[in-house]
DRENDRENBA-240168 format. One record per residue (C-alpha): x, y, z; residue number from 1; residue in one letter. Coordinates in nm, 3 decimals. Layout:
% residues N
SITE       X       Y       Z   n res
SITE       X       Y       Z NUM   A
...
//
This chain:
% residues 459
SITE       X       Y       Z   n res
SITE  -4.376  -0.348   3.834   1   M
SITE  -4.305   0.025   3.844   2   P
SITE  -4.491   0.258   4.084   3   D
SITE  -4.823   0.361   3.927   4   T
SITE  -5.019   0.670   4.040   5   A
SITE  -5.402   0.654   3.995   6   I
SITE  -5.598   0.981   3.971   7   Q
SITE  -5.954   0.907   4.096   8   T
SITE  -6.114   1.223   3.959   9   G
SITE  -6.454   1.357   4.076  10   V
SITE  -6.630   1.019   4.056  11   T
SITE  -6.401   0.851   4.304  12   G
SITE  -6.374   0.548   4.075  13   L
SITE  -6.044   0.377   4.021  14   T
SITE  -5.922   0.157   3.739  15   S
SITE  -5.810  -0.201   3.757  16   V
SITE  -5.453  -0.254   3.646  17   I
SITE  -5.398  -0.555   3.422  18   E
SITE  -5.076  -0.690   3.568  19   T
SITE  -5.048  -0.969   3.311  20   T
SITE  -5.021  -0.733   3.011  21   A
SITE  -4.675  -0.678   2.866  22   E
SITE  -4.536  -0.344   2.974  23   Y
SITE  -4.164  -0.402   2.909  24   L
SITE  -3.987  -0.560   2.615  25   T
SITE  -3.626  -0.666   2.592  26   S
SITE  -3.387  -0.699   2.301  27   T
SITE  -3.083  -0.916   2.260  28   T
SITE  -2.764  -0.732   2.348  29   G
SITE  -2.426  -0.755   2.181  30   T
SITE  -2.292  -1.017   2.419  31   G
SITE  -1.975  -0.809   2.436  32   V
SITE  -1.835  -0.659   2.755  33   F
SITE  -1.605  -0.356   2.745  34   A
SITE  -1.329  -0.342   3.004  35   K
SITE  -1.127  -0.029   3.075  36   V
SITE  -0.759  -0.112   3.097  37   N
SITE  -0.511   0.038   3.339  38   E
SITE  -0.386   0.374   3.213  39   N
SITE  -0.006   0.384   3.205  40   I
SITE   0.166   0.712   3.120  41   M
SITE   0.539   0.675   3.056  42   S
SITE   0.788   0.931   3.178  43   G
SITE   1.074   1.102   2.996  44   R
SITE   1.451   1.101   3.003  45   A
SITE   1.595   1.310   3.283  46   M
SITE   1.861   1.575   3.225  47   S
SITE   2.008   1.888   3.380  48   G
SITE   2.234   1.944   3.678  49   L
SITE   2.104   2.263   3.838  50   S
SITE   1.834   2.271   4.104  51   V
SITE   1.479   2.363   3.994  52   V
SITE   1.162   2.398   4.198  53   K
SITE   0.792   2.367   4.121  54   G
SITE   0.470   2.174   4.167  55   R
SITE   0.304   1.898   3.967  56   V
SITE  -0.071   1.905   3.901  57   F
SITE  -0.228   1.561   3.853  58   I
SITE  -0.592   1.560   3.739  59   N
SITE  -0.632   1.910   3.880  60   G
SITE  -0.474   1.843   4.221  61   Y
SITE  -0.146   2.008   4.317  62   A
SITE   0.142   1.824   4.475  63   S
SITE   0.359   1.965   4.751  64   A
SITE   0.653   2.177   4.639  65   D
SITE   0.919   1.969   4.464  66   I
SITE   1.289   2.059   4.449  67   A
SITE   1.534   1.856   4.244  68   T
SITE   1.852   1.728   4.410  69   V
SITE   2.180   1.855   4.266  70   L
SITE   2.368   1.584   4.076  71   N
SITE   2.138   1.311   4.213  72   N
SITE   1.868   1.199   3.970  73   L
SITE   1.762   0.890   4.173  74   P
SITE   1.697   1.105   4.481  75   E
SITE   1.504   1.354   4.265  76   T
SITE   1.279   1.072   4.136  77   R
SITE   1.220   0.954   4.492  78   A
SITE   1.110   1.305   4.596  79   N
SITE   0.874   1.338   4.298  80   V
SITE   0.720   0.992   4.355  81   V
SITE   0.663   1.073   4.721  82   R
SITE   0.494   1.406   4.644  83   A
SITE   0.262   1.260   4.379  84   I
SITE   0.163   0.954   4.584  85   N
SITE   0.066   1.175   4.879  86   L
SITE  -0.227   1.300   4.669  87   I
SITE  -0.316   0.963   4.507  88   S
SITE  -0.641   0.944   4.704  89   N
SITE  -0.759   1.258   4.525  90   Q
SITE  -0.610   1.195   4.181  91   T
SITE  -0.650   0.818   4.145  92   G
SITE  -0.297   0.818   4.001  93   V
SITE   0.011   0.645   4.138  94   K
SITE   0.371   0.734   4.057  95   A
SITE   0.634   0.462   4.007  96   I
SITE   1.010   0.513   4.002  97   D
SITE   1.138   0.325   3.696  98   T
SITE   1.490   0.322   3.840  99   G
SITE   1.615   0.456   3.508 100   S
SITE   1.739   0.807   3.427 101   D
SITE   1.634   0.743   3.067 102   A
SITE   1.273   0.653   3.158 103   K
SITE   1.201   0.884   3.450 104   G
SITE   0.874   0.830   3.637 105   I
SITE   0.573   0.625   3.523 106   T
SITE   0.220   0.728   3.622 107   L
SITE  -0.058   0.469   3.649 108   T
SITE  -0.435   0.486   3.700 109   A
SITE  -0.560   0.138   3.789 110   A
SITE  -0.924   0.224   3.710 111   D
SITE  -0.838   0.353   3.362 112   G
SITE  -0.926   0.716   3.426 113   R
SITE  -0.752   0.989   3.224 114   N
SITE  -0.417   1.112   3.350 115   I
SITE  -0.368   1.486   3.309 116   E
SITE  -0.033   1.637   3.404 117   V
SITE   0.075   2.002   3.416 118   S
SITE   0.351   2.194   3.590 119   F
SITE   0.376   2.514   3.792 120   E
SITE   0.726   2.656   3.811 121   T
SITE   0.903   2.990   3.790 122   N
SITE   1.133   2.851   3.521 123   G
SITE   1.076   2.683   3.188 124   N
SITE   0.807   2.413   3.217 125   K
SITE   0.966   2.182   2.961 126   D
SITE   1.299   2.210   3.143 127   D
SITE   1.125   2.135   3.475 128   F
SITE   0.970   1.823   3.319 129   G
SITE   1.307   1.696   3.199 130   S
SITE   1.456   1.748   3.547 131   R
SITE   1.183   1.545   3.723 132   I
SITE   1.124   1.280   3.451 133   G
SITE   0.758   1.362   3.373 134   L
SITE   0.567   1.470   3.060 135   R
SITE   0.291   1.728   3.047 136   Q
SITE  -0.036   1.645   2.871 137   G
SITE  -0.344   1.425   2.888 138   V
SITE  -0.346   1.052   2.824 139   Q
SITE  -0.655   0.834   2.792 140   S
SITE  -0.663   0.465   2.867 141   S
SITE  -0.744   0.180   2.629 142   T
SITE  -1.036  -0.062   2.640 143   I
SITE  -1.059  -0.436   2.586 144   S
SITE  -1.367  -0.605   2.442 145   L
SITE  -1.458  -0.948   2.573 146   E
SITE  -1.730  -1.197   2.480 147   S
SITE  -1.828  -1.548   2.569 148   K
SITE  -1.653  -1.805   2.355 149   I
SITE  -1.977  -1.886   2.171 150   S
SITE  -2.064  -1.521   2.104 151   A
SITE  -1.935  -1.339   1.793 152   P
SITE  -1.720  -1.029   1.820 153   L
SITE  -1.739  -0.828   1.497 154   V
SITE  -1.647  -0.460   1.492 155   L
SITE  -1.758  -0.221   1.218 156   S
SITE  -1.905   0.126   1.174 157   S
SITE  -2.177   0.291   0.970 158   D
SITE  -2.081   0.422   0.626 159   S
SITE  -2.073   0.777   0.769 160   T
SITE  -1.902   0.680   1.095 161   G
SITE  -1.541   0.653   1.205 162   D
SITE  -1.458   0.360   1.431 163   I
SITE  -1.117   0.506   1.515 164   T
SITE  -1.290   0.767   1.731 165   R
SITE  -1.354   0.483   1.975 166   A
SITE  -0.990   0.378   1.952 167   G
SITE  -1.091   0.057   1.774 168   L
SITE  -1.034  -0.104   1.435 169   I
SITE  -1.269  -0.298   1.211 170   K
SITE  -1.246  -0.676   1.206 171   G
SITE  -1.391  -1.012   1.301 172   N
SITE  -1.246  -1.126   1.633 173   F
SITE  -1.490  -1.414   1.697 174   S
SITE  -1.232  -1.692   1.678 175   K
SITE  -1.099  -1.796   2.018 176   N
SITE  -0.753  -1.650   1.970 177   E
SITE  -0.581  -1.320   2.033 178   A
SITE  -0.575  -1.100   1.721 179   V
SITE  -0.402  -0.765   1.676 180   A
SITE  -0.424  -0.551   1.364 181   N
SITE  -0.173  -0.282   1.276 182   T
SITE  -0.286   0.076   1.236 183   A
SITE  -0.332   0.214   0.885 184   T
SITE   0.005   0.295   0.730 185   R
SITE   0.046   0.630   0.562 186   T
SITE   0.091   0.659   0.187 187   V
SITE   0.456   0.697   0.089 188   V
SITE   0.525   0.970  -0.165 189   S
SITE   0.791   0.901  -0.431 190   P
SITE   1.131   1.068  -0.452 191   N
SITE   1.116   1.427  -0.576 192   V
SITE   1.382   1.576  -0.804 193   A
SITE   1.556   1.895  -0.690 194   Q
SITE   1.496   2.198  -0.914 195   V
SITE   1.691   2.523  -0.877 196   E
SITE   1.631   2.852  -1.060 197   S
SITE   1.887   3.120  -1.148 198   V
SITE   1.746   3.432  -1.315 199   T
SITE   1.946   3.703  -1.495 200   Y
SITE   1.746   4.025  -1.514 201   S
SITE   1.762   4.404  -1.503 202   G
SITE   2.042   4.583  -1.686 203   L
SITE   2.201   4.416  -1.988 204   A
SITE   2.544   4.266  -1.935 205   P
SITE   2.851   4.448  -2.064 206   G
SITE   3.100   4.295  -2.303 207   A
SITE   3.354   4.097  -2.104 208   G
SITE   3.124   4.043  -1.802 209   D
SITE   3.161   3.691  -1.665 210   T
SITE   2.875   3.484  -1.521 211   F
SITE   2.940   3.149  -1.357 212   S
SITE   2.750   2.856  -1.206 213   L
SITE   2.911   2.596  -0.979 214   T
SITE   2.727   2.264  -0.965 215   V
SITE   2.859   1.992  -0.732 216   N
SITE   3.196   2.167  -0.733 217   G
SITE   3.223   2.202  -1.113 218   T
SITE   3.227   2.563  -1.236 219   T
SITE   3.084   2.678  -1.570 220   F
SITE   3.165   3.034  -1.683 221   S
SITE   3.010   3.237  -1.964 222   Y
SITE   3.174   3.551  -2.103 223   L
SITE   2.925   3.807  -2.237 224   A
SITE   3.009   3.909  -2.596 225   N
SITE   2.864   4.103  -2.886 226   T
SITE   2.849   3.797  -3.114 227   S
SITE   2.589   3.623  -2.894 228   D
SITE   2.430   3.954  -2.805 229   G
SITE   2.457   4.150  -2.483 230   L
SITE   2.130   4.026  -2.334 231   T
SITE   2.024   3.828  -2.028 232   T
SITE   1.880   3.566  -2.262 233   Q
SITE   2.223   3.518  -2.421 234   A
SITE   2.373   3.465  -2.076 235   V
SITE   2.108   3.209  -1.995 236   R
SITE   2.150   3.024  -2.327 237   N
SITE   2.528   3.016  -2.294 238   G
SITE   2.521   2.864  -1.947 239   L
SITE   2.254   2.607  -2.047 240   V
SITE   2.482   2.486  -2.328 241   A
SITE   2.789   2.471  -2.101 242   L
SITE   2.617   2.271  -1.826 243   V
SITE   2.457   2.021  -2.064 244   N
SITE   2.788   1.965  -2.246 245   A
SITE   2.918   1.800  -1.929 246   N
SITE   2.775   1.448  -1.958 247   T
SITE   2.911   1.332  -1.621 248   T
SITE   2.713   1.590  -1.422 249   L
SITE   2.386   1.444  -1.280 250   P
SITE   2.201   1.768  -1.359 251   V
SITE   2.016   1.896  -1.666 252   T
SITE   1.986   2.267  -1.750 253   A
SITE   1.688   2.408  -1.940 254   T
SITE   1.554   2.749  -2.038 255   A
SITE   1.321   2.870  -1.768 256   G
SITE   0.991   3.049  -1.749 257   R
SITE   1.123   3.385  -1.869 258   N
SITE   1.398   3.487  -2.108 259   K
SITE   1.667   3.524  -1.841 260   G
SITE   1.592   3.218  -1.628 261   E
SITE   1.783   2.889  -1.621 262   I
SITE   1.638   2.583  -1.446 263   L
SITE   1.870   2.310  -1.317 264   L
SITE   1.704   1.976  -1.242 265   T
SITE   1.853   1.665  -1.082 266   A
SITE   1.862   1.374  -1.326 267   D
SITE   1.770   1.130  -1.048 268   T
SITE   1.488   1.214  -0.811 269   A
SITE   1.604   1.192  -0.451 270   G
SITE   1.968   1.273  -0.531 271   N
SITE   2.051   1.630  -0.434 272   S
SITE   2.310   1.865  -0.581 273   F
SITE   2.483   2.183  -0.468 274   T
SITE   2.465   2.511  -0.661 275   L
SITE   2.622   2.854  -0.634 276   S
SITE   2.658   3.144  -0.875 277   N
SITE   2.884   3.444  -0.927 278   A
SITE   2.932   3.745  -1.159 279   K
SITE   3.228   3.971  -1.229 280   S
SITE   3.042   4.304  -1.262 281   N
SITE   2.815   4.403  -0.974 282   V
SITE   2.687   4.711  -1.159 283   S
SITE   2.502   4.544  -1.446 284   T
SITE   2.285   4.233  -1.459 285   T
SITE   2.105   4.117  -1.143 286   T
SITE   2.130   3.747  -1.053 287   V
SITE   1.856   3.587  -0.841 288   T
SITE   1.873   3.224  -0.721 289   A
SITE   1.572   3.039  -0.578 290   T
SITE   1.476   2.680  -0.501 291   T
SITE   1.178   2.573  -0.712 292   V
SITE   1.158   2.220  -0.569 293   Q
SITE   1.360   2.089  -0.278 294   A
SITE   1.506   1.741  -0.302 295   N
SITE   1.297   1.478  -0.122 296   A
SITE   1.339   1.106  -0.065 297   K
SITE   1.058   0.856  -0.018 298   A
SITE   0.986   0.813   0.354 299   D
SITE   0.934   0.437   0.363 300   F
SITE   0.971   0.261   0.698 301   K
SITE   1.103  -0.096   0.718 302   P
SITE   1.091  -0.279   1.050 303   L
SITE   1.407  -0.206   1.246 304   G
SITE   1.599  -0.456   1.457 305   V
SITE   1.486  -0.292   1.783 306   D
SITE   1.135  -0.191   1.675 307   D
SITE   0.923  -0.490   1.782 308   L
SITE   0.927  -0.738   2.070 309   V
SITE   0.658  -1.008   2.085 310   I
SITE   0.614  -1.217   2.400 311   N
SITE   0.962  -1.115   2.508 312   G
SITE   1.123  -1.214   2.176 313   V
SITE   1.296  -0.947   1.968 314   K
SITE   1.179  -0.955   1.606 315   I
SITE   1.457  -0.918   1.344 316   P
SITE   1.456  -0.636   1.092 317   A
SITE   1.245  -0.681   0.779 318   S
SITE   1.449  -0.737   0.462 319   V
SITE   1.380  -0.732   0.088 320   A
SITE   1.418  -1.109   0.074 321   A
SITE   1.094  -1.133   0.272 322   G
SITE   0.903  -0.991  -0.026 323   D
SITE   1.016  -1.095  -0.371 324   R
SITE   0.700  -0.957  -0.533 325   D
SITE   0.701  -0.582  -0.458 326   S
SITE   0.832  -0.369  -0.742 327   N
SITE   1.134  -0.142  -0.716 328   E
SITE   1.045   0.066  -1.021 329   I
SITE   0.856   0.323  -0.815 330   A
SITE   1.092   0.507  -0.581 331   T
SITE   0.827   0.493  -0.308 332   S
SITE   0.819   0.111  -0.316 333   S
SITE   1.072  -0.052  -0.083 334   D
SITE   1.028  -0.432  -0.065 335   P
SITE   1.178  -0.443   0.285 336   A
SITE   0.903  -0.205   0.407 337   S
SITE   0.607  -0.399   0.267 338   S
SITE   0.349  -0.583   0.475 339   A
SITE   0.479  -0.910   0.330 340   K
SITE   0.836  -0.841   0.441 341   A
SITE   0.732  -0.733   0.791 342   I
SITE   0.506  -1.038   0.827 343   A
SITE   0.794  -1.260   0.714 344   A
SITE   1.019  -1.109   0.982 345   A
SITE   0.756  -1.172   1.249 346   I
SITE   0.688  -1.526   1.128 347   N
SITE   1.057  -1.612   1.141 348   S
SITE   1.012  -1.620   1.520 349   Q
SITE   0.669  -1.791   1.530 350   T
SITE   0.804  -2.117   1.679 351   P
SITE   0.923  -1.913   1.979 352   I
SITE   0.652  -1.645   2.011 353   T
SITE   0.350  -1.854   1.909 354   G
SITE   0.234  -1.555   1.704 355   V
SITE   0.163  -1.572   1.330 356   L
SITE   0.146  -1.256   1.116 357   A
SITE  -0.066  -1.223   0.802 358   K
SITE   0.003  -0.950   0.547 359   A
SITE  -0.305  -0.745   0.465 360   N
SITE  -0.314  -0.589   0.121 361   G
SITE  -0.255  -0.219   0.060 362   A
SITE  -0.571  -0.041  -0.056 363   E
SITE  -0.662   0.262  -0.266 364   I
SITE  -1.023   0.381  -0.290 365   N
SITE  -1.112   0.622  -0.568 366   G
SITE  -1.408   0.856  -0.525 367   T
SITE  -1.421   1.047  -0.855 368   T
SITE  -1.448   0.948  -1.220 369   T
SITE  -1.402   1.195  -1.509 370   V
SITE  -1.461   1.096  -1.874 371   T
SITE  -1.477   1.441  -2.035 372   S
SITE  -1.097   1.452  -2.062 373   L
SITE  -0.861   1.392  -2.229 374   P
SITE  -0.997   1.525  -2.557 375   A
SITE  -1.026   1.232  -2.802 376   L
SITE  -1.153   1.215  -3.159 377   S
SITE  -1.161   0.834  -3.161 378   V
SITE  -1.149   0.560  -2.897 379   P
SITE  -0.795   0.554  -2.762 380   T
SITE  -0.599   0.323  -2.533 381   D
SITE  -0.457   0.499  -2.227 382   E
SITE  -0.213   0.332  -1.992 383   S
SITE  -0.230   0.286  -1.616 384   L
SITE   0.082   0.136  -1.455 385   F
SITE   0.028  -0.091  -1.155 386   I
SITE   0.340  -0.211  -0.977 387   N
SITE   0.527  -0.150  -1.300 388   G
SITE   0.286  -0.349  -1.518 389   V
SITE   0.119  -0.155  -1.801 390   E
SITE  -0.260  -0.187  -1.805 391   V
SITE  -0.427  -0.048  -2.117 392   K
SITE  -0.783   0.084  -2.098 393   V
SITE  -0.979   0.203  -2.403 394   Q
SITE  -1.115   0.554  -2.343 395   F
SITE  -1.416   0.697  -2.521 396   V
SITE  -1.461   1.066  -2.445 397   Q
SITE  -1.777   1.143  -2.245 398   N
SITE  -1.872   0.776  -2.204 399   E
SITE  -2.066   0.699  -1.885 400   S
SITE  -1.874   0.669  -1.561 401   A
SITE  -2.008   0.315  -1.519 402   T
SITE  -1.878   0.210  -1.860 403   A
SITE  -1.533   0.358  -1.786 404   R
SITE  -1.508   0.199  -1.443 405   L
SITE  -1.611  -0.143  -1.574 406   N
SITE  -1.340  -0.121  -1.840 407   K
SITE  -1.076  -0.035  -1.580 408   V
SITE  -1.184  -0.322  -1.355 409   V
SITE  -1.170  -0.571  -1.641 410   T
SITE  -0.829  -0.453  -1.759 411   A
SITE  -0.673  -0.451  -1.412 412   V
SITE  -0.808  -0.790  -1.308 413   N
SITE  -0.693  -0.950  -1.633 414   A
SITE  -0.334  -0.894  -1.514 415   N
SITE  -0.377  -0.960  -1.140 416   S
SITE  -0.146  -1.258  -1.149 417   G
SITE   0.134  -1.034  -1.271 418   E
SITE   0.097  -0.722  -1.054 419   H
SITE  -0.081  -0.879  -0.753 420   G
SITE  -0.367  -0.626  -0.744 421   V
SITE  -0.744  -0.668  -0.781 422   T
SITE  -0.987  -0.392  -0.880 423   A
SITE  -1.347  -0.328  -0.780 424   L
SITE  -1.602  -0.075  -0.904 425   N
SITE  -1.714   0.094  -0.580 426   N
SITE  -1.984   0.302  -0.749 427   G
SITE  -1.792   0.627  -0.746 428   N
SITE  -1.447   0.517  -0.853 429   G
SITE  -1.209   0.224  -0.846 430   I
SITE  -1.090   0.039  -0.536 431   S
SITE  -0.755  -0.137  -0.567 432   L
SITE  -0.618  -0.393  -0.321 433   K
SITE  -0.286  -0.576  -0.331 434   S
SITE  -0.206  -0.925  -0.209 435   D
SITE   0.021  -0.789   0.066 436   G
SITE   0.294  -0.654  -0.157 437   R
SITE   0.340  -0.278  -0.201 438   N
SITE   0.088  -0.098  -0.422 439   L
SITE   0.230   0.159  -0.665 440   S
SITE   0.009   0.320  -0.930 441   V
SITE   0.093   0.586  -1.187 442   W
SITE   0.010   0.716  -1.534 443   F
SITE   0.184   0.923  -1.800 444   D
SITE   0.133   1.286  -1.695 445   S
SITE   0.278   1.400  -2.027 446   N
SITE  -0.050   1.303  -2.196 447   V
SITE  -0.248   1.628  -2.217 448   K
SITE  -0.561   1.622  -2.005 449   G
SITE  -0.492   1.279  -1.855 450   L
SITE  -0.546   1.249  -1.480 451   S
SITE  -0.597   0.985  -1.211 452   A
SITE  -0.971   1.062  -1.212 453   A
SITE  -0.989   0.936  -1.573 454   N
SITE  -0.921   0.590  -1.427 455   F
SITE  -1.157   0.638  -1.129 456   G
SITE  -0.871   0.711  -0.889 457   L
SITE  -0.793   1.006  -0.659 458   D
SITE  -0.417   0.981  -0.647 459   Q
//
């Protein structure tokens, strides 16, 4: 019963407290206990031979002056560990010598508090850090959630929330077994074809002026003449014809965005080419070369042979044989990098590790649906390609978003057995989820007015 103060007032009368009335209610808790794990901040590789001096600040407390030992990295680590551990009572952080020049010094906070490290030195701070084997910055600890065996452990967030702010992931962890989910993998963009521009402008060329392009070591030269006309456009047209006449060159030349511009585009996206240009007369036509689009290759990430160790067992690299379903039509789709292939690599060691991996499907969630475009006079089938499989959807211009989305869902799901993807109308757009294989989606951008939003997709 909490303390209760009674004001008697002018009458001197007091009230009688009904001690049997309910004054406190309780509600069932989550049954889940959060435990802060030990915070472990790894060090960095040590380098440098000269002597440097400075101080280390741990959680706001300064160490004694530290001087590195010339040509003796182990002795330097010992000095740093000693200086940091002398202030452990204030910082709550302990320094540990890893015994390795490549790993430097590890900092630990047993109670899980943040570890904040900064340096004070007359020299370069990054150089000082590499000499003593420490990193600057702030590192937070992790937490573990525990429940009684009979109690559920289900993590989620509100529709407007973000569970990752708590360092957690959504999932049902009620079963009495350890479960770990991978972080969300970033979307892989496809290969991009290199495009180079060479523009001939300014003064007209003179008869006999020579203009040349050298592509992958092959030189093409055009001689300005009165028959073709002494114009920059004639120079451009002549070089376009010369380049395209060479059928072994993996580059296509086209007329550019103005009368004197030539565009050279790689025939295969992701394969680069070299380009240089020259002219014989520096007094006439100006030549300007620019890169319109740099070559880019898809940044997919298969599991490497040294990337993952489970329960002390090194997991082999993921290979394409682990996923015979992912398409290779899209340049961004690498079967060896799929969830299926990585899970297969992990499961190849299950008898030893006791750990089983399950491939979760890749997901795309559309948020916008547009039916006003493309312009159509009659109902028309438009194609969406999913993992290389053509899915035709009948478009009616300005039909309701609901009608369009339902058509897309029906068309996609009718071919799920072939492309391994299921579709759902999420109310705003289309949600697509694969069966663990890669998920590649595209449409024909040459169709005027056609966009991803016409199918209820954002990308």
